[in-house]
C-alpha positions in Angstrom: 13.8 16.2 -7.8 11.9 17.8 -10.6 8.3 18.8 -9.7 7.0 18.3 -13.2 8.1 14.7 -13.1 6.1 14.1 -10.0 3.0 15.8 -11.5 3.4 13.6 -14.6 3.4 10.5 -12.5 0.4 11.6 -10.4 -1.6 12.2 -13.6 -0.9 8.7 -14.8 -1.8 6.8 -11.6 -4.2 9.0 -9.6 -7.2 7.1 -11.0 -5.9 3.8 -9.7 -5.7 5.3 -6.2 -9.3 6.3 -6.4 -10.3 2.9 -7.7 -8.4 1.2 -4.8 -10.1 3.6 -2.3 -13.5 2.8 -3.7 -12.9 -0.9 -3.6 -11.7 -0.6 0.0 -14.8 1.3 1.0 -17.3 -0.9 -0.8 -15.6 -4.1 0.6 -15.8 -2.7 4.1 -19.5 -1.8 3.7 -20.3 -5.3 2.4 -18.4 -6.9 5.3 -20.2 -4.8 7.8 -23.6 -5.5 6.1 -23.0 -9.3 6.1 -22.1 -9.1 9.8 -25.3 -7.4 10.8 -29.0 -7.5 9.9 -28.9 -4.3 8.0 -28.8 -3.7 4.3 -25.9 -2.3 2.4 -27.7 1.0 1.9 -28.4 1.4 5.6 -24.9 0.6 6.9 -23.1 4.0 6.1 -25.8 6.0 7.9 -25.9 3.6 10.9 -22.1 3.8 11.2 -22.0 7.5 11.2 -24.8 7.8 13.7 -23.5 5.3 16.2 -26.1 2.6 15.9 -24.1 -0.6 15.3 -23.6 -1.7 18.9 -24.6 -5.3 18.0 -21.9 -5.7 15.4 -18.4 -7.0 16.1 -15.7 -4.3 15.7 -13.8 -4.5 12.5 -10.6 -4.0 14.6 -11.2 -7.5 16.0 -12.8 -9.2 13.0 -10.2 -11.2 11.1 -12.3 -11.0 7.9 -12.2 -7.2 7.9 -8.4 -7.2 8.4 -7.9 -9.9 5.8 -9.8 -8.0 3.1 -8.0 -4.8 4.1 -4.6 -6.5 3.6 -5.7 -8.2 0.4 -6.9 -5.1 -1.3 -3.9 -3.1 -0.1 -1.4 -5.7 -1.3 -3.1 -5.9 -4.7 -3.0 -2.1 -5.0 0.7 -2.2 -4.2 1.2 -4.7 -7.1 -0.9 -2.9 -9.6 0.6 0.6 -9.1 4.2 -0.2 -10.2 2.8 -2.3 -13.1 0.8 0.7 -14.5 3.8 3.0 -13.9 6.6 1.0 -15.5 5.1 -1.6 -17.9 3.7 0.9 -20.5 6.8 3.0 -20.5 9.1 0.0 -20.9 6.9 -1.6 -23.6 6.4 1.6 -25.6 9.9 2.9 -24.9 8.6 6.2 -23.7 11.0 6.0 -20.8 13.9 6.2 -23.3 12.5 9.5 -24.5 12.1 10.8 -21.0 15.8 10.0 -20.2 16.9 11.9 -23.2 15.7 15.1 -21.6 18.0 17.1 -19.3 17.2 15.1 -16.1 19.1 12.6 -14.2 18.1 9.0 -13.8 17.9 9.5 -10.0 15.3 12.2 -10.6 13.3 10.0 -12.9 13.1 7.0 -10.6 12.6 9.1 -7.4 9.6 10.8 -9.0 8.1 7.4 -9.7 8.7 6.1 -6.2 7.5 9.2 -4.4 4.3 9.5 -6.5 3.6 5.8 -6.3 4.1 5.6 -2.5 2.0 8.7 -1.9 -0.9 7.3 -3.9 -0.6 4.0 -2.3 -0.5 5.3 1.3 -3.4 7.7 0.6 -5.6 5.0 -0.9 -5.0 2.7 2.1 -4.9 5.5 4.7 -8.2 7.0 3.7 -10.0 3.7 4.3 -8.1 3.2 7.6 -9.1 6.7 8.7 -12.7 5.9 8.0 -12.6 2.6 9.9 -11.0 4.5 12.9 -13.7 7.2 12.7 -16.7 4.8 12.8 -15.0 2.6 15.5 -14.5 5.7 17.7 -18.1 7.0 17.4 -20.0 6.2 20.7 -22.6 3.5 20.3 -20.8 1.6 17.5 -19.5 -1.8 18.3 -19.3 -3.4 21.7 -15.6 -2.9 22.4 -14.3 0.7 23.0 -11.8 1.9 20.4 -8.2 2.2 21.4 -5.4 3.3 19.1 -3.3 0.2 19.7 -6.0 -1.8 17.9 -4.7 -0.3 14.6 -1.2 -1.8 14.8 -1.9 -4.6 12.4 -3.7 -2.2 10.0 -0.7 0.3 10.1 1.6 -2.7 9.6 -0.4 -3.4 6.4 0.5 0.0 5.0 4.2 -0.7 5.7 4.2 -4.1 4.0 2.2 -2.7 1.1 4.9 -0.1 0.6 7.5 -2.9 0.6 5.5 -4.9 -1.9 5.3 -1.8 -4.1 9.1 -1.4 -4.0 9.6 -5.1 -4.6 7.4 -5.2 -7.7 9.0 -2.0 -9.0 12.4 -3.6 -8.5 11.4 -6.7 -10.4 10.2 -4.7 -13.4 13.7 -3.1 -13.7 15.3 -6.6 -14.0 15.5 -8.2 -17.4 14.3 -11.7 -18.2 10.8 -13.2 -18.2 10.7 -15.3 -15.1 14.0 -15.0 -13.2 13.4 -11.4 -12.3 10.3 -12.3 -10.2 12.3 -14.6 -7.9 13.0 -11.5 -5.7 9.4 -11.6 -4.5 10.0 -14.8 -2.7 12.1 -12.8 -0.2 9.0 -11.0 1.1 7.7 -13.9 3.3 11.2 -14.1 4.8 11.1 -10.4 5.6 7.7 -10.8 7.2 8.8 -13.6 9.5 12.0 -11.7 10.4 9.8 -8.8 11.4 7.7 -11.0 13.7 10.9 -12.4 15.2 12.2 -8.9 15.9 8.8 -7.8 17.2 8.6 -10.7 19.7 12.2 -10.8 21.0 13.7 -7.3 20.7 13.1 -3.8 21.7 11.0 -1.3 19.8 14.1 0.6 18.7 15.6 -2.4 17.1 12.2 -3.0 15.4 12.2 0.6 14.0 15.8 0.2 12.7 14.9 -3.1 11.1 11.8 -1.5 9.3 13.8 1.5 8.1 16.7 -0.7 7.0 14.4 -3.0 5.0 12.7 -0.1 3.3 16.1 1.5 2.5 17.5 -1.6 1.0 14.6 -1.9 -1.4 15.0 1.7 -2.4 18.7 1.5 -3.0 18.3 -1.7 -5.0 15.7 0.0 -7.2 17.8 3.1 -7.7 20.9 1.0 -8.6 19.0 -1.2 -11.1 17.4 1.8 -12.8 20.7 3.7 -13.2 22.5 0.6 -14.5 19.9 -0.6 -16.9 20.1 0.5 -20.6 16.6 1.4 -21.8 17.6 2.2 -25.4 
């Protein structure tokens, strides 16, 4: 894979990752402020000094998890749009493919850069939540790493959403191409079924297989489509 292609993609989308991280952080601060008697300005200091014992841990609060999922999924939708839509509309992707690079290098650079920005924008916020939850004095319940399972799962499904939207952009047609997104709820419920009734190894295989299918579908669609 060409390094300069990845750098090009990072330059075009890094700002969106920063915006998503900032929205994550501000949303988390607002949620914690509403759940306590402290102002929005006081909350960051109180978190880092371990003085929020009276507040419910965000690892147990469904509102915190809901907003974390919502912002993460929206980020996963926006990134492929800002990556692909301008290039397809302005036909700059046609110019790119006329250079001595393969189509696989071109699409792989987009996928790698997009997923890295996505995971970083979500992971930085999750890292901050883990930090403040693990500081002694914060929140009534002690922090344990298994509390982060649903939050880590959010990162995985956000990556799947990113791949799904990217795949849809490579299909032609105004409305039919978005039908693929209806498969995502099915994947989610299949995941829960596997989680509840099968071993962890089958779960890991299922997660890897799902991710691989999306990737192969994107790569095939990109290589088969004529952008001229």
